C-alpha positions as CSV (number, residue, x, y, z in Angstrom):
1,M,0.0,0.0,0.0
2,C,2.9,2.4,0.8
3,R,4.3,1.6,-2.6
4,V,1.0,2.4,-4.4
5,L,0.5,5.6,-2.4
6,E,4.2,6.5,-2.8
7,V,4.8,7.2,0.9
8,S,7.4,5.8,3.2
9,T,6.7,3.0,5.6
10,S,7.9,5.1,8.6
11,G,5.7,8.0,7.5
12,Y,2.6,5.7,7.3
13,Y,3.1,4.3,10.8
14,A,3.8,7.8,12.1
15,W,0.5,8.9,10.7
16,R,-1.3,6.0,12.3
17,K,0.2,6.8,15.8
18,R,-0.3,10.5,15.5
19,P,-3.2,11.8,17.7
20,A,-6.2,13.6,16.2
21,S,-5.6,17.3,15.4
22,K,-7.3,20.0,17.4
23,R,-9.6,20.7,14.5
24,V,-10.8,17.2,14.4
25,Q,-11.3,17.2,18.2
26,D,-13.2,20.4,18.0
27,D,-15.4,19.0,15.2
28,G,-16.2,16.0,17.4
29,S,-17.2,18.2,20.4
30,L,-19.2,20.4,18.1
31,L,-21.0,17.5,16.5
32,R,-22.1,16.2,19.9
33,R,-23.6,19.6,20.6
34,I,-25.3,19.6,17.2
35,R,-26.8,16.1,17.9
36,T,-28.2,17.4,21.2
37,I,-29.9,20.4,19.6
38,H,-31.2,18.2,16.8
39,E,-32.7,15.6,19.2
40,A,-34.2,18.3,21.4
41,S,-36.1,19.7,18.3
42,R,-37.5,16.2,17.6
43,Q,-35.2,16.0,14.6
44,S,-37.0,18.9,13.0
45,Y,-34.2,21.5,13.0
46,G,-32.0,21.9,9.9
47,V,-28.8,23.8,9.4
48,P,-30.3,27.4,9.8
49,R,-31.9,26.7,13.2
50,V,-29.1,24.6,14.5
51,Y,-26.6,27.3,13.5
52,R,-28.8,29.9,15.2
53,E,-29.0,27.8,18.4
54,L,-25.2,27.5,18.5
55,R,-24.7,31.2,18.1
56,E,-27.2,32.0,20.8
57,D,-25.4,29.6,23.1
58,G,-22.2,31.7,22.5
59,I,-20.5,29.1,20.3
60,E,-18.5,30.9,17.5
61,V,-18.9,28.7,14.5
62,G,-19.5,29.2,10.8
63,R,-22.7,28.1,9.0
64,D,-20.7,26.1,6.4
65,R,-19.0,24.1,9.1
66,V,-22.3,23.2,10.8
67,A,-23.7,22.2,7.4
68,R,-20.6,20.0,6.7
69,L,-20.8,18.2,10.1
70,M,-24.6,17.6,9.8
71,R,-24.1,16.3,6.3
72,Q,-21.4,13.9,7.3
73,A,-23.4,12.7,10.3
74,G,-26.6,12.3,8.2
75,L,-28.6,14.8,10.2
76,Q,-31.3,16.8,8.4
77,G,-34.3,18.8,9.4
78,I,-37.9,18.6,8.3
79,S,-38.2,20.8,5.2
80,R,-41.3,22.7,4.1
81,R,-43.7,20.8,1.9
82,R,-42.9,20.8,-1.7
83,F,-45.2,22.2,-4.3
84,V,-47.5,19.8,-6.0
85,T,-49.2,20.7,-9.3
86,T,-52.9,19.7,-9.2
87,T,-54.0,21.6,-12.3
88,R,-53.0,20.0,-15.6
89,R,-54.6,21.2,-18.8
90,D,-55.6,18.9,-21.6
91,E,-54.7,21.0,-24.7
92,A,-56.9,18.8,-26.9
93,A,-60.0,19.2,-24.7
94,Q,-62.6,22.0,-25.2
95,P,-63.2,23.9,-22.0
96,A,-66.6,25.1,-20.9
97,P,-67.5,28.8,-21.3
98,D,-66.9,31.2,-18.5
99,L,-70.4,31.9,-17.1
100,V,-69.1,33.7,-14.0
101,E,-66.7,36.2,-15.5
102,R,-65.1,36.8,-12.1
103,R,-68.4,37.8,-10.5
104,F,-68.5,35.5,-7.5
105,E,-72.0,36.5,-6.3
106,A,-75.2,34.6,-5.7
107,A,-78.6,35.8,-4.6
108,G,-79.4,32.4,-3.0
109,P,-78.1,29.0,-2.2
110,N,-77.4,26.4,-4.9
111,Q,-77.0,29.0,-7.7
112,L,-73.3,29.1,-8.0
113,W,-70.8,26.5,-6.9
114,V,-67.0,26.8,-7.2
115,A,-64.7,23.8,-7.2
116,D,-61.0,23.0,-7.0
117,I,-58.4,20.4,-6.0
118,T,-55.7,20.7,-3.4
119,Y,-53.2,18.3,-1.9
120,I,-52.5,17.3,1.7
121,P,-49.0,16.0,2.7
122,T,-49.0,13.0,5.0
123,W,-46.3,10.6,6.3
124,A,-47.4,8.0,3.7
125,G,-47.4,10.5,0.8
126,F,-49.8,13.0,-0.7
127,L,-53.6,12.9,-0.6
128,Y,-55.7,14.9,-3.0
129,L,-58.8,16.7,-1.8
130,A,-61.5,17.9,-4.2
131,I,-64.2,20.3,-2.9
132,V,-67.3,22.0,-4.1
133,L,-68.2,25.3,-2.4
134,D,-71.5,27.2,-2.4
135,V,-70.7,30.8,-3.1
136,F,-73.8,32.1,-1.3
137,S,-73.3,30.3,2.1
138,R,-69.6,29.8,1.6
139,R,-70.0,26.2,2.8
140,V,-68.3,23.1,1.5
141,V,-71.3,21.2,0.1
142,G,-69.3,18.3,-1.5
143,W,-65.8,16.8,-1.1
144,A,-63.8,13.7,-1.9
145,M,-60.3,12.6,-1.0
146,E,-58.2,10.0,-2.8
147,G,-54.6,9.2,-3.5
148,H,-54.8,10.0,-7.2
149,L,-55.8,12.9,-9.5
150,R,-58.1,11.0,-11.8
151,T,-61.5,12.3,-12.9
152,E,-63.3,10.0,-10.4
153,L,-62.1,12.4,-7.6
154,V,-64.0,15.4,-8.9
155,L,-67.0,13.2,-9.8
156,Q,-67.3,12.0,-6.2
157,A,-67.2,15.5,-4.9
158,L,-69.9,16.6,-7.4
159,Q,-72.1,13.6,-6.5
160,M,-71.9,14.4,-2.8
161,A,-72.9,18.0,-3.5
162,I,-75.8,16.9,-5.7
163,S,-77.0,14.4,-3.1
164,R,-76.9,16.9,-0.2
165,R,-78.3,19.9,-2.0
166,R,-80.4,18.6,-4.9
167,P,-80.3,21.9,-6.9
168,G,-82.6,22.6,-9.7
169,S,-80.1,24.5,-11.9
170,V,-76.7,25.4,-10.6
171,I,-73.5,26.7,-12.2
172,H,-70.4,24.6,-11.4
173,H,-67.3,26.9,-11.8
174,S,-63.8,25.5,-11.9
175,D,-60.4,25.9,-13.5
176,Q,-59.4,24.2,-16.8
177,G,-57.8,21.2,-15.2
178,C,-58.0,18.0,-17.2
179,Q,-60.4,16.4,-14.6
180,Y,-63.0,19.1,-15.3
181,T,-62.6,19.2,-19.1
182,S,-62.9,15.4,-19.4
183,L,-65.7,13.9,-21.3
184,A,-66.8,11.9,-18.2
185,F,-67.2,15.0,-16.1
186,G,-69.1,16.9,-18.9
187,K,-71.4,14.0,-19.5
188,R,-72.1,13.7,-15.8
189,C,-72.9,17.4,-15.5
190,E,-75.4,17.1,-18.4
191,Q,-77.1,14.1,-16.7
192,L,-77.5,16.0,-13.4
193,G,-78.6,19.3,-15.0
194,V,-75.4,21.1,-13.9
195,R,-74.1,24.0,-16.0
196,P,-70.3,23.7,-16.1
197,S,-68.2,26.9,-16.2
198,M,-64.5,27.3,-16.4
199,G,-62.4,30.4,-15.7
200,T,-59.8,32.0,-17.9
201,V,-56.3,30.6,-17.9
202,G,-53.8,32.8,-15.9
203,V,-56.5,34.6,-13.8
204,P,-55.5,34.1,-10.1
205,T,-59.0,34.8,-8.8
206,T,-60.6,32.0,-10.8
207,T,-60.4,29.4,-8.0
208,R,-59.5,31.8,-5.1
209,W,-62.7,30.8,-3.1
210,P,-62.4,27.0,-3.1
211,R,-58.6,27.1,-2.5
212,A,-58.9,29.3,0.5
213,S,-61.5,27.0,2.0
214,S,-59.7,23.8,1.1
215,R,-56.6,25.0,2.9
216,R,-58.6,25.4,6.1
217,S,-60.7,22.3,5.7
218,S,-57.6,20.0,5.2
219,V,-56.1,21.0,8.5
220,S,-57.7,19.3,11.5
221,C,-55.1,20.2,14.1
222,S,-51.6,21.7,14.0
223,T,-49.1,21.4,16.8
224,A,-47.1,24.5,17.6
225,R,-43.5,23.4,18.3
226,T,-41.5,25.7,20.4
227,S,-37.7,25.7,20.9
228,R,-36.1,24.0,23.9
229,R,-35.8,27.4,25.6
230,S,-39.6,27.7,25.8
231,A,-41.3,26.4,28.9
232,R,-44.7,26.3,27.4
233,G,-44.1,23.1,25.4
234,T,-46.6,22.3,22.7
235,S,-50.1,23.6,22.0
236,A,-52.9,22.4,19.7
237,C,-55.2,24.3,17.6
238,S,-58.9,23.8,17.4
239,S,-61.0,23.8,14.3
240,G,-64.6,24.8,13.7
241,S,-67.4,22.2,13.7
242,R,-68.6,23.4,10.3
243,A,-66.7,22.6,7.2
244,G,-65.2,25.8,5.8
245,T,-65.0,27.6,9.1
246,T,-62.3,28.1,11.7
247,R,-62.4,29.0,15.4
248,T,-60.2,31.7,16.8
249,G,-60.6,32.7,20.4
250,G,-64.0,30.9,20.6
251,T,-65.5,33.0,17.7
252,R,-66.5,31.3,14.5
253,R,-65.2,33.0,11.4
254,S,-65.8,32.4,7.7
255,A,-63.2,30.3,6.0
256,I,-62.9,32.8,3.2
257,Y,-63.6,36.3,4.4
258,P,-65.0,37.7,7.7
259,R,-68.7,38.3,7.6
260,S,-70.6,40.8,9.6
261,S,-72.9,39.5,12.4
262,S,-76.1,40.9,10.7
263,N,-76.2,38.3,7.9
264,A,-73.9,35.6,9.2
265,V,-76.8,33.6,10.6
266,T,-79.2,34.0,7.7
267,R,-76.7,32.7,5.1
268,W,-75.7,29.5,6.9
269,K,-78.4,27.4,5.1
């Protein structure tokens, strides 16, 4: 081996007997401290938070050094959820006309519904939630959850809304996702007497209503994790009993926009 590495035999054995350098010893001590912080955070802290904890403890260390040690030790934090695309257009499909034209108003229930699909990250992967929202009452009247993005997902949400509300004639507004422009969805709307409507591509307000509601409906409880310096531990949030609503300080609020108390009761139908 010494011949291959082109080093002397005495030099090799001297390297074997040589004690670890001060840098290596400091890295070992720092790594033990990093492991303690990482475990105290329930293995959720990444490089930025671990680095900040070390600096607050008075340890002078560089961020790159912390990143190198954590990478070598296989330590990593819980990153934010990655973005998942739920709207995929079918260029060959013919979208329905826009019957709403960004006027999200209704004089009564079951006149205008808006629909959309969102995703929910879980430990086992992503779940996809399709909802149908009544614009008048701002309530979720239909929903479905599956592990796929096929047309059956939006069909199940539509069927639930029809079974619960039984409207005479209602506009179903959505984006131009391939699930809503599919032949199966269009045929089902024709059978149920539902008038499909699809917003213009590139308009951010097209599905603002259902997306705002689905974000709140998909969260049942969140745990507020505090740092090891906090003595309060963890706390849980409470959600409203009605779909599409949240509770804050014991007061029920609309999932989309706050509503005055004068008409909040009359519109919950």
